[in-house]
C-alpha positions, -999 to +999 in steps of 0.1 A: +459+691-327+487+677-304+517+665-310+549+645-299+571+620-301+570+588-304+601+579-294+621+597-327+592+598-352+569+628-351+530+624-347+508+651-352+472+636-341+443+663-346+413+635-351+419+613-320+392+605-297+399+627-264+385+598-247+412+573-256+436+557-238+476+561-247+472+524-244+443+518-269+460+541-292+491+526-292+473+489-295+445+495-319+459+529-337+493+519-337+493+480-337+522+482-308+506+455-286+543+450-265+523+479-238+498+456-221+465+461-205+457+443-176+434+460-151+424+492-168+426+510-135+462+516-126+464+483-109+490+458-120+517+480-146+514+461-169+505+489-193+538+510-186+550+533-208+577+563-200+573+597-209+603+620-209+602+659-214+626+692-213+633+703-179+663+724-169+677+719-201+680+676-197+654+652-203+630+643-175+615+606-176+586+593-158+565+562-159+529+564-160+504+535-163+491+535-207+454+525-192+452+554-169+473+585-198+444+606-222+460+611-251+463+648-244+490+646-225+512+634-249+513+666-265+555+683-262+564+650-250+586+620-263+567+582-258+587+558-256+574+522-257+588+485-248+595+479-291+615+512-289+644+502-263+665+478-282+685+496-304+708+483-339+692+442-330+707+447-293+685+446-263+686+469-241+709+471-208+671+466-191+660+442-216+692+425-211+694+422-171+660+407-171+673+376-194+701+373-172+684+379-138+657+354-150+630+376-145+608+367-165+579+337-169+552+343-189+559+376-196+527+395-197+541+417-167+578+417-186+567+450-209+556+471-181+587+459-159+612+464-183+599+503-186+590+512-146+631+497-148+643+518-179+629+551-158+648+540-127+676+533-147+674+566-168+667+590-137+685+577-109+716+574-099+740+543-081+718+518-076+697+513-040+670+490-032+648+515-011+647+535-045+645+505-066+618+493-047+597+522-048+602+524-092+585+483-091+560+491-069+536+496-090+536+465-108+530+433-104+535+398-114+519+364-105+552+337-118+583+349-119+582+361-082+599+400-071+635+388-064+649+378-098+638+411-111+648+432-082+685+414-092+675+429-128+675+464-118+710+459-092+722+449-123+702+474-150+712+503-131+753+493-122+756+498-162+763+538-169+773+529-208+757+556-230+722+537-252+702+555-284+687+574-255+713+596-242+729+597-278+699+616-290+691+632-258+703+670-274+681+664-307+651+654-287+651+683-261+657+708-294+623+693-313+598+688-281+607+724-278+603+733-313+566+721-308+541+747-308+505+755-281+482+730-286+447+734-304+420+717-293+417+679-294+383+666-313+364+638-330+329+632-335+316+657-313+336+653-284+364+684-272+395+685-254+405+722-246+444+727-234+452+762-220+483+774-219+474+794-190+456+803-160+443+830-167+433+809-204+419+784-179+399+809-161+381+823-194+373+783-204+361+768-175+334+800-175+321+802-206+321+755-203+318+749-166+297+718-175+338+704-192+354+687-165+385+696-153+420+664-167+451+674-147+467+640-139+434+614-149+442+587-124+409+593-110+390+611-143+406+579-163+383+551-149+355+568-153+361+555-192+380+523-188+360+507-162+320+524-163+328+525-205+309+567-200+316+591-221+332+628-211+322+646-241+340+680-233+376+680-212+395+710-202+434+693-199+456+716-176+489+696-173+505+725-197+495+759-174+533+753-156+520+784-130+497+755-117+525+733-112+545+757-089+554+761-050+559+790-028+568+805+010+552+827+017+564+839+059+549+808+081+535+794+049+535+771+019+515+777-011+511+741-036+500+748-069+470+725-076+487+708-105+519+693-087+525+660-090+528+642-063+558+628-072+578+666-080+560+674-042+577+641-029+609+652-016+596+688-008+570+672+017+597+648+030+614+673+044+597+699+054+564+671+065+577+638+072+550+621+080+531+638+049+562+626+027+563+592+046+530+583+041+533+601-002+552+575-009+527+548+004+503+570-022+489+543-049+524+540-075+556+557-084+533+554-126+501+577-100+520+598-083+545+604-115+506+619-129+480+626-099+480+662-081+473+671-053+444+695-062+429+665-076+430+649-049+408+666-033+384+681-061+373+643-064+366+647-030+369+610-023+363+595+012+390+572+011+423+602-009+452+596+013+455+637+011+426+653+027+429+637+059+466+654+064+455+685+050+425+694+073+447+681+105+474+704+090+439+733+089+451+737+057+435+762+033+422+760-001+424+793-033+400+792-060+394+812-085+362+814-114+366+842-141+386+871-124+373+865-090+393+844-064+386+835-025+397+817+004+382+788+017+395+764+048+394+728+030+373+721+064+341+738+047+346+723+009+334+690+016+299+688+013+284+655+009+301+624-011+319+633-042+301+667-036+325+698-029+319+739-025+332+744-055+306+767-075+308+761-115+335+769-130+351+771-104+388+757-098+416+747-071+444+776-079+466+767-047+469+745-016+477+767+012+492+748+046+521+755+075+556+761+058+569+732+086+551+706+098+539+709+132+558+693+165+536+666+170+518+663+138+519+624+126+498+605+103+487+566+092+480+552+066+462+512+066+454+490+037+453+455+033+491+459+011+513+480+025+521+499-012+501+506-044+464+502-025+437+521-015+432+531+021+404+508+045+414+538+067+439+569+073+443+589+099+460+620+106+470+637+142+476+676+150+477+686+185+493+712+204+502+704+246+517+728+265+532+719+304+514+687+298+480+705+290+463+701+260+458+730+241+440+721+203+429+691+188+430+684+154+423+647+135+410+639+104+405+606+089+397+590+051+378+560+051+355+562+081+324+583+063+312+601+030+338+628+030+366+632+045+360+643+083+374+663+114+370+642+147+347+668+165+336+652+197+371+636+200+385+664+195+366+681+223+375+658+250+411+658+242+411+704+245+419+713+280+430+680+291+465+664+308+483+643+280+475+609+299+462+577+285+430+580+306+430+613+289+434+598+249+408+568+263+379+588+268+387+606+237+391+573+217+348+557+233+342+596+215+355+581+181+322+558+180+302+594+183+322+605+159+318+582+130+296+552+117+321+540+093+301+513+063+310+480+058+332+470+022+356+456+002+385+464+018+369+458+054+342+461+077+326+485+096+337+473+130+376+472+117+375+503+107+362+522+139+387+495+162+417+507+135+407+544+139+406+536+175+439+522+175+456+548+157+449+569+183+464+548+210+499+546+178+498+593+187+497+585+220+530+560+216+545+572+197+549+611+214+549+597+246+576+569+246+609+593+240+594+610+270+590+573+290+625+563+271+640+592+295+623+585+323+634+549+323+666+561+324+663+591+346+657+560+372+682+531+365 
């Protein structure tokens, strides 16, 4: 059974199919059709809803794609949809801003924009255009255009008056905190087990190694919404707080596999600026609010943006199966397309990387759209250069092979050589031996190879341009 608040109504569900998405639950079970289905893949944002949960004595609001969120994720949270915003016959200030600024035409995408804007208003301080663009980047509009929508966001964020959610916050907090640990959700032979601790997870997964682990579900849910498959046994891990913890141990940073990308962003932006900068382009805010770093690795996608950066940083994985733990270099984790070194019943407990990024670490992503898009090529570069000589090199790419992969021949061309353009050009040519990328609808093989080569050239320019500027100034 799961329990949650639908706005202020306590809902207890014990017979739902665990494969049910929040979108289908709202539309089919509750008749709440304000939440729209546009793509069923988390690309358009028309299905955006907001989840609120206790955090440090307050409510934290997160926008999510209802089409990629299974109902088990609702346990212990408050679900807010566009129908809940109007209060006592009055439009919410966010809705009124959309009216005042002419932010809607056909209206199909409008509920999703309104909910993303509502979340922005709840969590934000003063209006900042960049912050608003990030919050709305996962919502697509095909007719209105974004200028009036951004104007509506500016108006909505400028209004500081209390709304019904602010006035009822303490009561909501108390009600959510009173919800007890979940029991398995099951229907028609399908189950979703919901352990509360890592030990419970380890025991359950060892007992049911055929189960699918459900963290954010932003990739796993596509098997249901796009491929129309049934997932007979799920183990949801989103309620295990220990999997979300981040800690420092000397010069190493340990990140729990269940930490969401949006929670990691401030940390990585500070200590790993290149990682943080690329993370800001990782899908959309709705996806980052649910997706986890551990899930991004475990799904072994060749185009996942996290793996190339972690490979270049020589990251380690802490794995667990039952009571047995082991440490594995990420470099040894990917075995083939969607294949990993995980044993039956084994899962990623945490990811270990340098506490502070090396000085010369850089990463870039090339995709058709700047935001909310999958990489054609993602490249990460980490060279150690001393007295003009390359002492070590780790270069990794996504989108170039069946797995995220290091460019080993390219690295060999760099190590021990002087840090010069001629050295880089020899390494650039070696990339053609490291990779034979596929052609697909995102990019051709030739384009991918050229982009990867140009990213290495960009890396050389990024590291040498400041020095070149100093030398030019010295000669003037």
